[in-house]
C-alpha positions as CSV (number, residue, x, y, z in Angstrom):
1,M,12.8,-27.7,-22.2
2,A,11.0,-26.4,-19.1
3,G,7.3,-26.8,-19.0
4,T,7.1,-29.0,-22.1
5,L,5.7,-32.5,-22.8
6,Y,7.9,-34.4,-25.2
7,I,6.4,-37.3,-27.2
8,V,9.3,-39.7,-27.6
9,P,9.0,-42.8,-29.9
10,T,10.8,-45.9,-28.7
11,P,12.0,-49.0,-30.8
12,I,9.3,-51.5,-31.8
13,G,11.9,-54.3,-31.7
14,N,15.4,-53.2,-32.7
15,L,17.2,-51.0,-30.2
16,G,19.2,-49.5,-33.1
17,D,16.1,-47.6,-34.2
18,M,16.3,-45.3,-31.1
19,T,17.2,-41.9,-32.6
20,L,20.0,-39.7,-31.2
21,R,17.4,-36.9,-30.6
22,A,15.1,-39.3,-28.7
23,K,18.0,-40.4,-26.5
24,E,19.1,-36.9,-25.9
25,T,15.6,-35.8,-24.9
26,L,15.2,-38.7,-22.4
27,E,18.6,-37.6,-20.9
28,N,17.5,-34.0,-20.4
29,V,13.9,-34.1,-19.3
30,D,13.0,-34.0,-15.5
31,F,10.9,-37.1,-15.5
32,I,9.4,-39.7,-17.8
33,A,5.8,-40.9,-18.1
34,A,5.8,-44.6,-19.2
35,E,3.1,-47.0,-20.2
36,D,4.9,-49.7,-18.2
37,T,7.6,-48.5,-15.8
38,R,9.3,-51.9,-16.0
39,V,9.6,-51.8,-19.8
40,G,10.6,-48.1,-19.7
41,G,13.1,-48.9,-16.9
42,K,14.7,-51.6,-19.0
43,L,15.0,-49.3,-22.0
44,L,16.6,-46.6,-19.9
45,M,19.1,-49.1,-18.5
46,L,20.1,-50.2,-22.0
47,L,20.6,-46.6,-22.9
48,G,22.5,-45.8,-19.8
49,I,20.0,-43.2,-18.6
50,K,18.8,-42.7,-15.0
51,K,15.5,-40.7,-14.7
52,P,12.5,-40.8,-12.5
53,L,9.6,-42.8,-14.0
54,V,5.8,-42.4,-13.4
55,A,3.3,-44.9,-14.8
56,Y,0.8,-43.7,-17.4
57,H,-1.4,-46.4,-18.8
58,E,-5.1,-47.1,-19.6
59,H,-6.0,-47.4,-15.9
60,T,-4.2,-44.2,-14.9
61,S,-6.6,-42.0,-12.8
62,K,-7.7,-38.5,-13.6
63,S,-5.9,-37.3,-10.5
64,A,-2.6,-38.9,-11.7
65,T,-3.0,-37.0,-15.0
66,E,-3.6,-33.8,-13.1
67,S,-0.5,-34.4,-11.0
68,I,1.7,-34.7,-14.2
69,I,0.0,-31.6,-15.6
70,E,0.8,-29.7,-12.4
71,R,4.4,-30.8,-12.5
72,I,4.9,-29.6,-16.0
73,Q,3.1,-26.3,-15.3
74,S,5.5,-25.7,-12.4
75,G,8.4,-25.8,-14.9
76,E,9.4,-29.5,-15.1
77,S,9.8,-31.2,-18.5
78,C,8.3,-34.6,-19.2
79,A,8.9,-37.2,-21.8
80,L,6.0,-39.5,-22.7
81,I,7.0,-43.0,-23.9
82,T,5.0,-46.1,-24.7
83,D,6.1,-49.8,-24.6
84,A,7.0,-49.7,-28.3
85,G,6.6,-47.2,-31.1
86,T,5.1,-43.7,-31.1
87,P,3.1,-42.7,-28.0
88,A,-0.5,-41.6,-28.3
89,V,-1.1,-43.7,-31.5
90,S,-3.5,-46.4,-30.4
91,D,-2.1,-45.8,-26.9
92,P,-3.4,-44.4,-23.6
93,G,-0.9,-41.6,-23.8
94,E,-3.4,-39.9,-26.1
95,R,-5.2,-38.7,-22.9
96,L,-2.1,-37.0,-21.5
97,V,-1.4,-35.3,-24.8
98,H,-5.0,-34.0,-24.9
99,A,-4.9,-32.8,-21.3
100,C,-1.6,-30.9,-22.0
101,A,-3.0,-29.3,-25.2
102,Q,-6.2,-28.3,-23.3
103,S,-4.0,-26.8,-20.5
104,G,-1.9,-24.7,-22.9
105,I,1.2,-26.8,-22.3
106,P,3.7,-26.9,-25.2
107,V,3.8,-30.4,-26.8
108,C,6.8,-31.4,-28.9
109,S,6.5,-34.7,-30.9
110,L,9.7,-36.4,-32.1
111,P,9.7,-38.5,-35.3
112,G,10.6,-42.1,-34.9
113,A,9.6,-45.8,-34.9
114,C,5.9,-46.5,-35.8
115,A,4.7,-50.0,-36.7
116,A,1.9,-48.7,-38.9
117,I,4.3,-46.7,-41.1
118,V,6.8,-49.6,-41.4
119,A,3.9,-51.8,-42.5
120,I,2.3,-49.6,-45.1
121,S,5.7,-48.6,-46.6
122,A,6.6,-52.3,-47.1
123,S,3.1,-53.5,-48.1
124,G,3.3,-52.9,-51.8
125,L,-0.4,-51.8,-51.6
126,P,-1.6,-48.3,-52.6
127,S,-0.1,-45.9,-50.1
128,R,-0.6,-42.4,-51.5
129,R,-3.8,-42.3,-49.3
130,F,-4.3,-44.7,-46.5
131,C,-6.1,-44.9,-43.1
132,F,-5.1,-46.3,-39.7
133,E,-7.7,-48.3,-37.9
134,G,-5.5,-49.7,-35.0
135,F,-7.0,-52.4,-32.9
136,L,-10.5,-53.8,-33.7
137,P,-13.1,-53.8,-30.9
138,E,-13.0,-56.8,-28.6
139,G,-16.8,-57.2,-28.6
140,K,-17.9,-59.5,-31.4
141,S,-21.0,-57.5,-32.4
142,E,-19.1,-54.2,-32.3
143,R,-16.2,-55.8,-34.2
144,R,-18.5,-57.1,-36.9
145,E,-20.0,-53.6,-37.3
146,R,-16.5,-52.1,-37.6
147,I,-15.4,-54.7,-40.2
148,G,-18.6,-54.0,-42.1
149,E,-17.7,-50.3,-42.2
150,L,-14.2,-51.1,-43.4
151,T,-15.5,-53.1,-46.4
152,R,-16.6,-49.8,-47.8
153,E,-13.2,-48.1,-47.2
154,K,-11.6,-47.2,-50.5
155,R,-8.1,-46.5,-49.1
156,S,-5.6,-49.1,-47.9
157,F,-6.1,-49.5,-44.2
158,I,-3.9,-50.7,-41.3
159,L,-4.9,-52.9,-38.4
160,Y,-3.0,-53.9,-35.2
161,I,-3.7,-57.5,-34.1
162,S,-2.8,-59.0,-30.8
163,P,-1.1,-62.5,-30.9
164,H,-4.0,-64.2,-29.0
165,D,-6.6,-62.8,-31.5
166,I,-4.8,-63.4,-34.8
167,E,-6.3,-66.7,-35.9
168,K,-9.9,-65.7,-35.0
169,Y,-9.6,-62.3,-36.5
170,L,-8.1,-63.6,-39.7
171,E,-11.1,-65.9,-40.2
172,E,-13.5,-63.0,-39.6
173,L,-11.6,-60.7,-41.9
174,A,-11.5,-63.4,-44.6
175,N,-15.3,-63.7,-44.5
176,A,-15.6,-60.0,-45.1
177,F,-12.7,-59.3,-47.5
178,K,-12.1,-62.6,-49.3
179,N,-10.1,-61.8,-52.4
180,R,-8.8,-58.4,-51.3
181,N,-5.0,-58.3,-51.4
182,C,-3.2,-57.8,-48.0
183,V,0.0,-58.1,-46.2
184,L,0.3,-59.5,-42.7
185,C,3.5,-58.3,-41.0
186,K,4.9,-60.3,-38.1
187,E,7.5,-59.1,-35.5
188,L,8.5,-56.0,-37.4
189,T,12.1,-55.0,-37.0
190,K,12.8,-58.1,-34.9
191,I,14.9,-61.1,-35.6
192,H,11.9,-63.2,-36.7
193,E,10.4,-60.5,-38.9
194,R,8.2,-62.0,-41.6
195,Y,5.8,-60.8,-44.3
196,F,2.8,-62.9,-45.4
197,R,1.4,-61.7,-48.8
198,G,-1.7,-62.7,-50.7
199,T,-5.5,-62.4,-50.4
200,V,-7.1,-62.2,-47.0
201,E,-8.8,-65.5,-47.6
202,A,-5.6,-67.3,-48.7
203,L,-3.7,-66.0,-45.7
204,S,-6.4,-67.1,-43.3
205,E,-6.1,-70.6,-44.7
206,Q,-2.3,-70.5,-44.7
207,F,-2.2,-69.4,-41.1
208,K,-4.1,-72.5,-40.0
209,T,-1.3,-74.7,-41.3
210,L,1.4,-73.0,-39.1
211,S,2.6,-74.4,-35.9
212,P,1.8,-72.6,-32.6
213,S,5.4,-71.4,-32.4
214,E,5.3,-70.0,-35.9
215,K,2.1,-68.1,-35.0
216,K,3.6,-66.3,-32.0
217,G,4.4,-62.6,-32.4
218,E,3.0,-59.1,-32.8
219,Y,1.1,-58.4,-36.0
220,V,0.3,-55.5,-38.2
221,M,-2.0,-56.1,-41.2
222,V,-2.5,-53.9,-44.3
223,I,-5.6,-54.6,-46.5
224,E,-6.3,-52.9,-49.8
225,G,-9.3,-50.6,-50.1
226,M,-12.5,-51.5,-51.9
227,P,-11.9,-51.8,-55.6
228,D,-14.1,-49.7,-57.9
229,E,-16.0,-52.8,-59.1
230,E,-17.1,-53.5,-55.6
231,A,-18.4,-50.0,-55.0
232,F,-21.9,-50.3,-56.5
233,W,-23.5,-50.6,-53.1
234,A,-21.3,-48.2,-51.1
235,E,-24.0,-45.5,-51.1
236,M,-26.9,-47.8,-50.6
237,S,-28.8,-48.4,-47.4
238,I,-29.1,-52.0,-46.3
239,E,-32.7,-52.0,-47.4
240,Q,-31.7,-50.7,-50.9
241,H,-28.9,-53.3,-51.0
242,V,-31.3,-56.1,-50.4
243,E,-33.8,-54.8,-53.0
244,H,-31.0,-54.6,-55.5
245,Y,-30.4,-58.4,-55.2
246,I,-34.1,-59.1,-55.2
247,S,-34.4,-57.2,-58.5
248,L,-31.8,-59.6,-59.9
249,G,-34.1,-62.5,-59.2
250,L,-32.8,-63.6,-55.7
251,S,-35.3,-64.6,-53.0
252,K,-35.5,-62.3,-50.0
253,M,-33.5,-64.8,-47.9
254,D,-30.8,-65.2,-50.6
255,A,-30.6,-61.4,-51.1
256,C,-30.0,-61.0,-47.3
257,K,-27.3,-63.6,-47.5
258,A,-25.6,-61.7,-50.4
259,V,-25.8,-58.4,-48.5
260,S,-24.3,-60.2,-45.5
261,R,-21.3,-61.4,-47.6
262,D,-20.8,-58.0,-49.2
263,R,-20.8,-56.0,-46.0
264,G,-19.2,-58.6,-43.7
265,V,-22.2,-58.3,-41.4
266,G,-24.0,-61.3,-39.8
267,K,-27.2,-62.5,-41.6
268,G,-29.2,-62.1,-38.4
269,E,-28.4,-58.4,-38.3
270,I,-29.5,-58.0,-41.9
271,Y,-32.8,-59.9,-41.3
272,K,-33.4,-57.7,-38.2
273,I,-33.1,-54.5,-40.1
274,I,-35.2,-55.7,-43.1
275,N,-38.0,-57.0,-40.9
276,G,-38.0,-54.0,-38.6
């Protein structure tokens, strides 16, 4: 194990999902890099393991990364863990893995818990080919642009949604995807695990009727890709898309509104592009 970085998945809710190999690895490495040392410390306590912990999160400095690299290069072994699930997937641990790979340090990834895989496997949506989007951008304009890009995605895709964003994001997604089928997974592997199935629009409306306590939880959402009948504009520029609707008899303003609905992009952004 000397001089190796181990990527160790941790349970996303149910401690029983900790694999024997993952536990054995944590027992045998020299130290552990954790997204949150408090969360990591609690897990180690439950597993009966005592190991030195160092913090590795989104605010970790370059010098701290270099310090971990130096320790591994000197012959120590390190396990990378996140608060829940597989490290380096929508997780700041990605930077440490990249740094190790660039430095020629062996990286060993263990299989284990991953919310995205749990969600897609239970979704009932096409899963032969799918894509993982993770968290949407926090900025409204950037988020709209990203959602607009996803309306043209033909594969089922997976989103992570924070509890405080869920209602707002569902409304924005409903505006873009409307009658697309989806599954909203709440509190995966935990006691209050629940699956909401239906169209994006229907789920957005259903969610508004839930009590605040019913809305609490961590969410993973799977949305079906663009059906073939929606694909007519996929290769069009926005200008061509607008001209298409104008050729069908719509006014320029109504054509812009139609393009806005198709792409999930604000009307103002469409007007701006069309008018230069």
